[in-house]
C-alpha positions as CSV (number, residue, x, y, z in Angstrom):
1,M,-76.9,-86.3,-25.9
2,T,-78.9,-83.2,-25.0
3,L,-81.1,-81.5,-27.4
4,L,-82.4,-78.0,-26.9
5,V,-85.5,-77.2,-28.7
6,C,-86.1,-73.6,-30.3
7,L,-89.6,-72.9,-31.3
8,S,-90.0,-71.1,-34.0
9,Y,-93.4,-70.1,-35.9
10,R,-94.2,-73.2,-37.9
11,T,-91.4,-75.3,-37.3
12,E,-89.4,-76.6,-34.6
13,T,-85.7,-76.7,-34.7
14,Y,-83.2,-78.5,-32.9
15,I,-79.7,-77.2,-31.7
16,Y,-77.1,-79.6,-30.5
17,P,-74.9,-78.5,-27.6
18,T,-71.7,-77.9,-30.1
19,Q,-73.9,-75.6,-32.3
20,M,-75.1,-73.7,-29.1
21,K,-71.5,-73.1,-28.7
22,H,-71.0,-71.4,-32.1
23,V,-74.1,-69.5,-31.3
24,V,-72.8,-68.2,-28.2
25,F,-69.4,-67.3,-29.8
26,L,-71.2,-65.4,-32.3
27,L,-73.3,-63.4,-30.0
28,L,-70.7,-62.4,-28.0
29,L,-68.7,-61.3,-30.9
30,I,-71.3,-59.3,-32.3
31,G,-71.7,-57.9,-28.6
32,A,-67.8,-56.9,-28.8
33,L,-67.8,-55.3,-32.1
34,S,-70.9,-53.4,-31.2
35,A,-69.0,-52.1,-28.2
36,W,-65.8,-51.3,-29.9
37,T,-67.9,-49.4,-32.9
38,Q,-69.3,-47.3,-30.0
39,L,-65.7,-46.5,-28.8
40,Q,-64.7,-45.5,-31.9
41,E,-67.6,-43.2,-32.3
42,R,-66.8,-41.6,-29.2
43,S,-63.1,-41.1,-29.7
44,N,-64.0,-39.7,-33.3
45,D,-66.3,-37.2,-31.7
46,T,-63.7,-36.2,-28.8
47,N,-61.5,-35.7,-31.5
48,A,-63.5,-33.7,-33.9
49,Q,-64.4,-31.7,-30.7
50,A,-60.9,-30.9,-29.7
51,A,-60.0,-30.3,-33.4
52,T,-63.0,-27.7,-33.5
53,H,-62.2,-26.4,-30.2
54,Y,-59.6,-23.4,-30.2
55,I,-57.7,-22.1,-27.4
56,P,-56.5,-18.6,-28.0
57,T,-52.8,-17.4,-26.9
58,T,-53.3,-13.7,-26.6
59,L,-55.9,-11.3,-25.5
60,D,-56.3,-9.8,-29.1
61,D,-56.7,-13.4,-29.8
62,C,-59.5,-13.9,-27.2
63,F,-61.1,-10.9,-28.6
64,R,-61.3,-12.5,-32.1
65,T,-62.5,-15.6,-31.0
66,L,-65.1,-14.1,-28.7
67,D,-66.3,-11.9,-31.3
68,T,-67.1,-15.3,-33.6
69,K,-69.1,-16.6,-30.6
70,W,-71.9,-13.8,-30.7
71,D,-73.8,-11.6,-33.7
72,E,-73.5,-8.1,-33.9
73,S,-76.7,-7.7,-32.1
74,K,-75.4,-9.5,-29.1
75,R,-72.2,-7.8,-29.1
76,D,-74.3,-4.4,-29.1
77,Q,-76.0,-5.7,-26.1
78,M,-72.7,-5.7,-24.5
79,R,-71.2,-2.4,-25.6
80,N,-74.4,-0.8,-24.1
81,L,-73.9,-2.2,-20.7
82,S,-71.3,-0.3,-18.1
83,E,-68.3,-2.3,-17.7
84,Q,-69.4,-3.2,-14.1
85,E,-72.9,-4.2,-15.2
86,F,-70.9,-6.3,-18.1
87,L,-69.1,-7.8,-15.4
88,I,-72.0,-8.6,-13.2
89,A,-73.9,-10.1,-16.0
90,E,-71.2,-12.2,-17.8
91,R,-68.7,-13.0,-14.8
92,L,-70.8,-16.3,-13.9
93,E,-71.8,-17.7,-17.4
94,L,-68.9,-16.5,-19.8
95,G,-66.2,-16.2,-17.2
96,T,-66.8,-20.1,-16.0
97,W,-67.0,-21.0,-19.8
98,I,-63.6,-19.3,-20.7
99,E,-61.9,-20.6,-17.6
100,E,-63.1,-24.4,-18.5
101,H,-62.8,-24.2,-22.5
102,W,-59.8,-22.1,-22.5
103,G,-57.8,-24.1,-20.1
104,L,-57.4,-21.7,-17.7
105,V,-57.5,-24.2,-14.8
106,N,-54.7,-26.1,-16.2
107,E,-51.6,-25.3,-18.7
108,S,-52.4,-23.8,-21.9
109,P,-50.8,-20.9,-23.8
110,L,-53.1,-18.5,-22.7
111,V,-52.2,-19.4,-19.1
112,N,-48.5,-18.9,-20.2
113,Y,-49.3,-15.6,-21.7
114,F,-51.1,-14.2,-18.5
115,H,-47.9,-16.0,-16.4
116,D,-45.5,-13.6,-18.6
117,L,-48.0,-10.7,-17.0
118,G,-47.3,-11.8,-13.7
119,V,-51.2,-13.0,-13.2
120,T,-51.2,-16.6,-11.7
121,Q,-54.7,-16.7,-10.6
122,T,-57.5,-18.0,-12.6
123,K,-60.5,-15.8,-11.6
124,E,-58.0,-12.9,-12.3
125,M,-57.2,-14.2,-15.9
126,S,-60.8,-14.4,-16.9
127,S,-61.6,-10.9,-15.1
128,I,-58.9,-9.4,-17.1
129,I,-60.2,-11.0,-20.4
130,L,-64.0,-10.0,-19.7
131,T,-63.1,-6.1,-18.6
132,S,-60.5,-6.5,-21.9
133,Y,-63.1,-7.3,-24.0
134,H,-65.9,-4.9,-22.9
135,R,-63.1,-2.2,-23.3
136,Y,-62.4,-3.7,-26.7
137,L,-66.3,-3.6,-28.0
138,N,-66.1,0.0,-26.7
139,N,-63.0,1.0,-28.3
140,R,-61.4,2.1,-25.3
141,P,-57.9,1.7,-24.2
142,L,-57.4,-1.7,-22.2
143,A,-55.0,-0.6,-20.0
144,V,-53.9,-4.4,-19.3
145,E,-51.1,-3.4,-17.0
146,A,-53.6,-1.2,-14.7
147,L,-56.1,-4.5,-14.6
148,V,-52.9,-6.4,-13.4
149,R,-51.9,-4.0,-10.7
150,E,-55.5,-3.8,-9.4
151,G,-55.8,-7.6,-9.5
152,K,-52.5,-7.9,-7.1
153,T,-53.6,-5.2,-5.1
154,A,-57.0,-7.1,-4.5
155,E,-55.3,-10.2,-3.9
156,A,-53.0,-8.4,-1.2
157,I,-55.9,-7.2,0.6
158,R,-57.5,-10.5,0.7
159,K,-54.4,-11.9,2.0
């Protein structure tokens, strides 16, 4: 019979092979439970994020959602930019955020809303949201139909 010797601070402890099997089993069980707990925590974080992650369904809904994203001073800064300056300043950061977080690259109720308007391109959807939001901030007419026509004209010119 083989004995394994573990030296502790003041005493020697002998662990027999059958006991070693139990120790290994317990260590594996603890590792598996730890991994399972971490997976559960990640799953809960994802579910919580999904629950707090709201996707608007219409342009008006987009405006209300964007209004909650910034305080009044930030909205004043945006309001004071010209429409073109606002689009240049926000296209990369906010436009990309909208595309990724509001499901414009996949299927979402907002995409369906734009499809009903005849808009199918992701970049065009986010541009319409940005332009309309700036007009909304400045209490100007949105003229969404004109924006859709302009987008289709620009798309035809690119082809």
